[in-house]
C-alpha positions in Angstrom: 260.4 266.4 40.0 257.2 264.9 38.7 257.5 262.9 35.0 254.7 265.4 34.0 257.2 267.8 34.5 260.2 266.6 32.4 259.8 267.8 28.8 262.7 265.7 27.6 266.5 265.3 27.2 269.6 267.6 26.7 272.2 266.0 24.8 275.7 267.5 24.0 276.0 266.8 19.9 279.2 267.8 18.2 278.5 270.9 15.5 278.8 268.6 12.3 276.7 266.0 13.8 273.7 268.1 14.3 274.1 269.8 10.8 273.2 266.2 10.1 269.9 266.4 12.0 269.1 270.0 10.6 270.0 269.9 7.0 270.5 266.0 6.2 267.1 265.3 7.5 268.8 262.3 10.0 266.2 260.9 12.7 268.1 258.4 15.0 269.8 259.3 18.1 272.0 256.7 19.8 273.5 257.4 23.1 274.6 254.9 25.9 273.5 256.4 29.1 274.2 255.7 32.5 271.6 255.1 35.1 270.9 258.4 35.9 269.1 259.1 32.8 265.7 256.7 33.0 264.0 256.6 29.5 260.6 256.2 31.6 260.8 259.6 32.9 259.9 260.5 29.0 256.5 260.9 27.8 255.0 260.7 24.1 255.4 264.4 23.5 258.8 264.6 24.9 261.8 266.4 23.2 265.3 266.2 22.6 267.1 269.2 23.2 270.3 269.9 20.9 273.2 271.4 23.4 276.1 271.7 20.8 279.1 270.7 22.3 282.3 273.0 22.1 280.1 276.5 21.5 278.7 279.0 23.7 277.0 276.6 26.2 273.6 276.8 23.9 270.9 274.6 23.7 270.6 275.4 19.4 267.4 273.5 18.7 265.1 270.6 19.4 263.4 267.5 17.9 260.3 265.0 19.1 261.0 262.2 20.0 258.3 259.4 18.4 259.9 256.5 19.6 262.6 255.3 22.0 264.2 251.6 22.3 267.5 250.0 23.1 269.9 248.0 20.6 273.5 247.1 20.4 275.3 248.7 17.6 275.1 246.2 15.1 271.4 245.8 15.5 271.0 249.6 15.5 273.3 250.0 12.3 271.0 247.2 11.0 267.7 248.7 11.0 268.6 252.3 10.9 272.0 252.6 8.9 270.7 255.1 6.7 268.9 257.4 9.0 271.5 257.3 11.6 273.3 260.7 12.6 276.4 258.1 12.8 278.7 257.2 10.0 279.3 253.1 10.4 282.7 254.2 11.0 281.6 257.1 13.6 279.5 254.1 15.3 282.1 251.7 15.5 284.7 254.3 17.3 281.9 255.2 19.6 280.9 252.0 20.4 284.8 250.7 20.7 285.1 247.5 23.2 281.1 248.0 24.0 279.9 246.0 21.4 277.6 243.8 23.5 276.3 246.8 25.7 272.9 248.7 24.6 272.3 252.0 23.9 269.5 254.3 24.2 268.2 254.8 20.7 265.5 257.7 20.0 263.9 258.4 16.8 263.3 261.6 16.0 260.7 263.5 14.1 260.1 267.5 13.5 264.0 268.7 13.9 264.4 272.4 13.8 267.2 274.9 14.7 266.2 277.9 16.7 266.1 281.2 15.6 267.8 282.6 19.4 270.1 279.6 20.9 268.8 278.9 24.7 271.7 280.0 26.5 272.7 277.6 29.2 274.9 279.2 32.2 276.7 275.9 32.9 278.4 273.3 31.0 276.8 269.9 30.2 278.1 266.6 30.8 278.3 264.2 28.2 275.8 262.0 30.3 273.4 264.7 29.3 270.5 265.8 31.6 266.6 266.2 32.0 265.0 269.2 30.6 262.3 270.1 33.2 259.0 272.8 32.4 260.9 275.1 34.6 264.4 275.2 33.6 262.8 275.6 30.0 260.9 278.4 31.0 264.1 279.7 32.7 266.0 279.5 29.7 263.4 281.0 27.7 262.9 283.9 29.1 266.4 285.0 29.4 
C-alpha cells in the first residue's frame, strides 16, 4: 500500500462523542495510538472516518484533518480545551496513568454525518485502522 492509497484513519467513537462532532462542532480528536498507525502515511487531505462503536459496524461520517500533532494530556487540555471532543473529566479518565505519554491530536474541519452509513463487514478494534482508496470504494459500492 502506498501512502497515496491512504485516505485517512478510521477510529471507533462512542455515539455520544460523535454527537459532539456533528452537533456541537467540536474540532479536536485525541487518541493514544500504538506503533501500528503512523500519521506519516497521512496526506494534507486525509480524513478521519467515524466508526460508531457499539453500533451496526458502520462508518457514520467523516471530517477533514487539517492539522496533526501530538501532546500530553495537560498540553492538549490547555491548548484545545473547549474544542476537544472529550470533557476534562473524560480526558482524565481516558488518560489514567499515562499522563506523560504523548497522544495523537487531530484538528478537524467539516465534520459531516453520512445520510447512508458505510457498512463495515467486520468489527474494528480500538486501535483503529487506515482507510485505503480501495476499501472506501468497496464500502461505498455496497
